[in-house]
N, C-alpha and C positions, 0 to 999 in steps of 0.2 A: 874787810879784812878778813872776816872768814871768807868770803866769795874768793878771795886769789889766793889763799891757803890749801881751798875744797877744788879751786881750778887747775895749782898744780900737783896736789893729791892722784887725779885725775887722770894728767899728762902721765904722772910717772908709771903709772897703774897699768897702760895701754901701752909704756914705752918698752924697747926693748928689742935685741937684734933676734933672727931667723936661727938663733942655734940647733933646733933641732930637725931644718931641712935633708941632714945626711941618714935621716930616716932612726934616730933614737929618739926612741920613746916615752922615752927620760930622764928628765925632767921636761918639762917643757915650757919653754922659757917665748912661746911665739905668741907674739899681734899680727894679724893677718895688716900687711902693709906692700900687700903686689901677691905677686901668683896669675892665675886667667882670673880674676874675677876685684876690675878698679874700683867698681861700687866698694867691695869691700876696702880697698886699699884708701878709695880717698875719704870714708867714711871715718877710717883710723886715724888720717891726720886730721880731719874736721876735730877730731872727740879731742885729737893731741891741742888744737889750737883751741879749746876750749867754745866752740861755736856747735855745741850738743846737737841742738835741734835738726839742725843741719848733718851732723856724724849720726843719730838714727837714725835718720829719714834712708841716703844713704848705705846706712848698715845692714837695715832692713829690705831694702833694695835689693840689695849685695846678698844677701840671704834667701831670698823668692827668686832667684835667678838661677838659682840651681846646680849645679853640677860641681858643687865646692867641694871637697874634699872634710873627713871628719875634724880634722885638726883645722881646719880652718875656719870649717861652724864652729866649733869651739871656741875658737880665738875670736872667733865675730862677736859669739853669741858675750863673752864674758867682756868685751868691748861695749857693746848695750848695757850693758850691768851697769861699769866704770860711769860708761854715761848717763847714768839714769840716776844714780849711788849721785854726783855731784852736783845735779837739778834740785838733788834731795826725795829722789822720789824713790824713797827704801825698798815699800813691798815687790814693787817693780823692777830693780836692780836683781834684788834675792831669786826671781821667776827665772831673769835671764842669768844669774850664774848656777843654779840650779841645772839648767835645760846642759852649760857646757858642762859642767861636773858631770852629769850622768853620761857626754858624750866621751870626758876625757877628764879620767879621773886623780892625774897627775898633771894637770897646769894647773900653777901655782898660782896663776893670778886672778881666775876664777876662785880660788879660797880665799886673796886676798881680797880681792874686789867684795864678794860676798861678804868677810869681815867688818870689813869699811859701812855696810848698809847695815850691818845688826848695829854695828857701835852708835850709826846713827840714829836705829829706833830703840838706844838706850837698852840694847839686850846684848852682853858684855861678855854671858857664860857664852852664848852661841858664837861671838864676836872668838874671844879667846879661842875653842875649837878649832874655828878655820883657820886663824889661825894661827894656832901650832900644828893646822895642815902643813900650811904652805912652806912654816920654816922648814919642816921637815922636810920638804921639793927642795925649796932654796934655800938656806939656812941666814943667806951673805945678803939674800937681794934688802936693798934701801924701805923697799915701800914694808916689807913686815917689821921693820924695826921701827917706820914710822908709824904704823896702825899701834902698833906695839905700844908704844908708847900715850898713844893718844890713852887705846884702856887705861892704864897703867896710869894716866894724869883723873879720867873719872874715877876709880876708883880708891882714887886720895882725897875725893870732893868731898869735903862735910855733910851728916847727916844728920836732919834733926827730929828727934824721938818724942813723940806726943803724946803725951800722956791723957788717958781716958779718962774723962770726968760722966760719972751717972747719978 
């Protein structure tokens, strides 16, 4: 069940339209699906389909190919982040999202993906910080609302307080 939820969330995290193609740098809703690099497009499709290892392989090859715009590179790194998070590898995911955000700090998907990776690690304040950044850029994004609910649910879990005995 959890695997299906993670797979669906990863697909949502990379899904979207190429709305920023009109030269509009804010907010960036793009996912690498095409352009001049068919490897990035194939990688995005594989990640969306839940075939994470193949998506990671193709996206990595596409990034190595070169000739990518900064926006395509940032979107591809965000896709890698989503794939590694879906595989339960949050440290690697965080690294890729941080790289993506260094290139394009208006990519709400990279903030959202990194928020999810922080959530996986139980780092809820970091997850909330990144999610707030994603929401500031794209407040109606379904992924932002899903991750917010997950963070809120984690905050409601009962905690046990142990007494120290000496």
